[in-house]
C-alpha positions in Angstrom: 18.0 14.1 23.0 16.7 13.7 19.5 13.4 12.1 20.5 12.7 15.0 22.8 13.3 17.5 20.1 11.1 15.6 17.7 8.3 15.5 20.3 8.5 19.2 20.9 8.6 20.1 17.2 5.9 17.7 16.1 3.6 18.5 19.0 3.2 22.0 17.6 1.4 20.6 14.6 -1.5 19.4 16.6 -2.3 16.7 14.0 -0.9 13.3 13.0 2.2 13.2 10.9 3.9 10.3 9.2 7.1 9.5 7.5 7.0 6.8 4.9 8.6 4.4 2.5 10.2 6.5 -0.3 11.9 6.2 -3.6 13.8 9.0 -5.3 14.1 8.4 -9.0 16.1 10.5 -11.5 14.8 10.4 -15.1 14.8 12.5 -18.3 12.3 15.3 -18.2 10.5 14.2 -21.3 9.6 10.9 -19.5 8.9 12.6 -16.2 6.2 14.6 -18.0 4.1 11.4 -18.2 4.4 10.7 -14.5 1.0 10.7 -12.6 1.6 13.2 -9.8 -0.4 13.9 -6.7 -1.9 11.1 -4.7 -3.0 7.8 -6.2 -4.6 5.6 -3.5 -2.0 5.6 -0.7 0.9 6.6 -2.9 2.0 10.2 -3.2 4.2 11.3 -6.2 6.0 14.6 -6.6 8.4 16.1 -9.2 11.4 18.4 -8.8 13.4 19.9 -11.6 17.1 19.1 -11.8 19.8 20.7 -14.1 20.0 17.4 -16.1 16.5 16.0 -15.7 13.8 15.5 -13.1 13.7 14.0 -9.6 10.6 12.0 -9.0 9.7 11.0 -5.4 7.2 8.2 -4.6 6.2 7.8 -1.0 3.6 6.0 1.1 2.9 5.1 4.7 2.1 1.4 5.1 -1.0 0.9 7.2 -3.6 -1.9 7.6 -6.8 -1.6 5.5 -9.6 0.1 7.4 -12.1 -2.7 7.4 -13.6 -4.8 4.7 -16.6 -3.9 2.5 -19.3 -6.5 2.3 -19.6 -8.7 -0.7 -21.4 -8.3 -3.1 -20.3 -4.7 -3.4 -23.0 -2.1 -3.6 -22.8 1.3 -5.2 -20.2 0.3 -7.8 -21.3 3.2 -10.0 -19.6 5.5 -7.5 -16.2 4.3 -8.6 -16.0 7.1 -11.2 -14.7 4.8 -13.9 -17.5 3.5 -16.2 -15.1 1.1 -18.0 -14.1 -0.6 -14.8 -17.0 -3.1 -14.8 -16.9 -4.0 -18.5 -16.3 -7.8 -18.7 -14.2 -8.7 -21.7 -15.8 -10.8 -24.4 -15.6 -14.5 -23.9 -14.7 -14.2 -20.2 -16.1 -16.8 -17.8 -15.1 -17.6 -14.2 -13.3 -21.0 -13.9 -15.1 -23.4 -11.6 -12.1 -23.7 -9.3 -12.0 -20.0 -8.7 -15.8 -19.8 -8.2 -15.5 -22.4 -5.5 -12.8 -20.3 -3.8 -15.0 -17.2 -3.7 -18.0 -19.0 -2.2 -18.7 -17.8 1.3 -16.0 -15.2 1.4 -16.0 -12.8 4.4 -16.0 -9.7 2.2 -14.8 -7.9 -1.0 -11.1 -7.7 0.0 -11.1 -11.5 0.3 -12.5 -11.8 -3.3 -9.6 -9.6 -4.6 -7.1 -11.7 -2.7 -8.5 -15.0 -4.0 -8.5 -13.7 -7.6 -4.8 -12.5 -7.4 -3.7 -15.8 -5.8 -5.5 -17.8 -8.5 -3.9 -15.8 -11.3 -0.5 -16.0 -9.6 -0.8 -19.8 -9.4 -2.5 -20.5 -12.8 -0.8 -18.1 -15.1 3.0 -18.3 -14.9 5.0 -15.1 -15.5 6.8 -15.2 -18.8 8.0 -11.9 -20.0 9.1 -13.5 -23.3 5.6 -14.8 -24.0 4.7 -13.8 -27.6 1.0 -14.7 -27.5 -2.0 -12.4 -27.1 -2.1 -10.8 -23.6 -5.8 -10.7 -23.2 -7.0 -12.4 -20.1 -8.8 -15.3 -21.9 -5.7 -16.2 -23.9 -3.4 -16.0 -20.9 -5.6 -18.2 -18.8 -5.8 -20.8 -21.6 -2.0 -20.9 -22.1 -1.3 -20.8 -18.4 1.3 -18.1 -18.8 1.7 -14.4 -19.8 3.6 -11.2 -19.4 2.9 -8.8 -16.5 0.3 -7.1 -18.7 -1.5 -10.4 -19.5 -1.6 -11.5 -15.9 -2.9 -8.0 -14.9 -5.6 -8.2 -17.6 -6.6 -11.7 -16.4 -7.0 -10.6 -12.8 -8.9 -7.4 -13.8 -11.3 -9.4 -16.0 -12.0 -12.0 -13.3 -12.7 -9.3 -10.7 -15.1 -7.6 -13.0 -16.9 -11.0 -13.4 -17.4 -10.9 -9.6 -18.9 -7.4 -9.8 -15.7 -5.6 -8.5 -14.6 -2.6 -10.5 -11.0 -3.1 -11.6 -8.6 -1.3 -14.0 -5.0 -1.5 -15.2 -2.2 0.8 -14.1 0.7 1.4 -16.5 4.1 2.5 -15.4 7.6 1.5 -14.3 8.9 -1.0 -11.9 12.3 -0.1 -10.5 14.0 -3.5 -10.0 17.4 -4.2 -8.6 18.5 -4.8 -12.2 17.2 -1.5 -13.5 13.8 -0.1 -14.6 11.3 -1.9 -16.8 7.9 -1.3 -18.1 5.2 -2.9 -15.9 1.5 -3.2 -15.6 -0.5 -3.9 -12.4 -4.0 -3.3 -11.3 -6.4 -1.5 -8.9 -9.7 -2.7 -7.6 -12.4 -0.4 -6.3 -13.6 -1.4 -2.8 -16.2 1.1 -1.7 -15.1 3.2 1.2 -11.5 1.9 0.7 -11.3 3.5 -2.7 -9.0 2.1 -5.4 -6.8 -0.6 -3.8 -3.7 -1.8 -5.8 -2.6 -5.4 -6.5 0.0 -7.1 -8.6 -0.2 -10.8 -9.5 2.8 -12.6 -8.2 3.7 -9.8 -5.8 1.0 -8.2 -3.6 -2.6 -7.5 -2.6 -3.7 -4.2 -1.1 -0.4 -2.5 -1.8 2.4 -2.0 -4.2 5.8 -0.7 -3.2 7.4 2.6 -3.9 9.3 0.9 -6.7 6.1 1.2 -8.7 5.8 4.5 -10.7 2.5 5.1 -12.5 2.7 6.8 -15.9 0.1 8.0 -18.4 0.0 5.7 -21.4 1.3 2.2 -21.7 4.8 3.2 -22.9 6.2 -0.3 -23.6 9.1 -0.2 -26.0 10.1 3.4 -25.2 13.7 3.9 -24.0 14.4 4.0 -20.3 17.9 5.3 -20.6 18.8 7.8 -17.9 16.3 6.3 -15.4 17.9 5.4 -12.1 17.1 5.1 -8.4 18.9 7.7 -6.2 17.3 6.6 -2.9 15.1 3.8 -1.8 13.5 3.0 1.6 10.9 0.2 1.5 11.0 -1.1 5.0 7.3 -0.7 5.4 6.4 -2.7 2.3 8.9 -5.4 3.3 7.2 -5.7 6.7 3.8 -6.6 5.1 3.0 -10.3 6.0 3.3 -12.9 3.2 0.4 -15.2 2.5 0.3 -17.7 -0.4 3.5 -16.1 -1.8 2.0 -12.6 -1.9 2.4 -9.6 0.4 -1.1 -9.1 1.7 -2.0 -6.0 3.7 -3.9 -7.0 6.9 -7.4 -5.8 7.7 -7.9 -3.5 10.7 -4.4 -3.9 12.1 -3.5 -3.4 15.7 -5.1 -0.6 17.8 -2.6 0.9 20.2 -4.3 2.7 23.1 -2.1 4.9 25.3 -3.3 6.1 28.7 -1.4 8.7 30.6 -0.8 8.9 34.3 -2.9 11.4 36.3 -0.2 14.0 36.1 -0.5 14.3 32.3 -3.9 15.8 31.6 -2.8 17.1 28.2 -1.0 14.2 26.5 1.2 14.5 23.4 2.6 11.3 22.1 5.0 10.5 19.2 4.9 7.0 17.8 7.8 5.8 15.6 7.1 2.7 13.4 9.4 -0.1 12.3 9.7 1.5 8.8 10.5 5.0 10.0 6.9 6.2 9.9 5.9 8.5 12.7 2.6 9.8 14.0 1.7 12.5 16.6 -1.4 12.4 18.7 -2.7 14.8 21.3 -5.5 14.1 23.8 -6.9 14.3 27.3 -5.0 11.6 29.1 -5.5 9.2 26.2 -4.4 8.8 22.6 -5.2 6.1 20.1 -3.2 4.9 17.1 -5.2 2.7 14.7 -4.3 0.3 11.9 -0.7 -0.4 13.0 1.1 -3.4 11.5 2.9 -5.9 13.7 6.5 -4.9 14.4 8.9 -3.0 16.7 7.8 0.5 17.8 9.0 3.4 20.0 6.7 5.8 21.7 7.8 9.2 23.2 5.5 11.2 25.4 5.2 13.7 28.2 6.1 17.3 28.9 8.8 19.0 26.8 12.2 18.5 28.4 11.0 15.4 30.3 10.0 12.8 27.7 9.2 9.2 28.5 10.5 6.7 26.0 9.3 3.1 25.5 10.3 0.5 23.0 7.9 -2.4 22.4 6.7 -5.0 19.9 3.2 -5.2 18.6 2.1 -8.7 17.8 -1.1 -10.3 16.6 -3.3 -9.0 19.4 -6.0 -6.7 17.9 -5.7 -4.1 20.7 -2.9 -3.2 23.0 -3.1 -1.0 26.1 0.0 0.9 27.2 0.0 3.0 30.4 2.4 6.0 30.2 3.8 7.4 33.4 4.6 11.1 34.0 8.4 10.6 34.3 9.1 8.0 31.7 7.6 4.9 33.4 5.3 2.7 31.4 3.3 -0.4 31.8 1.0 -2.5 29.6 
């Protein structure tokens, strides 16, 4: 049984492991040299040489945000980007947005309200020939992706939230194009991505950050070899945007008395997987709603349970020693 083999192999790690959304992108080596590798927020980027170019992999595991920092933010100087709080000249918060931000529950809510405001008040027009600074885009009510990102960044800075632009590629169904989105610094959460018109708290693996703006450079030879974005597509939609939930669902698994040393493998709806080991209990935090499978028990005698996590903040599952389960 493949689930049993996975349980035995992963249990040897003794730590959590996770599969993820992933995009594999083939591109010319000269362009790949500008790719930001390593880990940027929750996204990991890696490079592999090919005979005729470079294979770039972008991967991330989609989880709920781990809480919400209080607003106003404190310690913003710790964001390590001194330019991220500079408010552009002539910037002022529109009264309608200021009213939306009154009495917000926290800093994540401020970011969401700003992105929703920009999405609704500045229409995307990639043929817009006007200046793409935030003040001009707000006045015209339209702008390219760069202008809408600039507007959202400027407004967040007005509210005391460090924000910055991210330059790179967006791998659409009709091919790659240059794109600009943003990141907001939210204390313990670090830099959290957003894209007006698309999402708050996450961008998908179709987004590839590059050093330098790059607009106008040729994208010949760039193609997607593999794409799995089930996790991103499972993120709930609110006000037309995919918005990552706060906290998520806590799944608490308690073993029967015969399983003192518990090893459990959780398989998520997007193919993600986590391993936990504990004394009769393991806990998985920050799960998004969706269909899951858990595999547990002694090697050779795994228990398997398929179930759906809903909106409840915490779910208790009792794991029997021979595959039985209750909740």
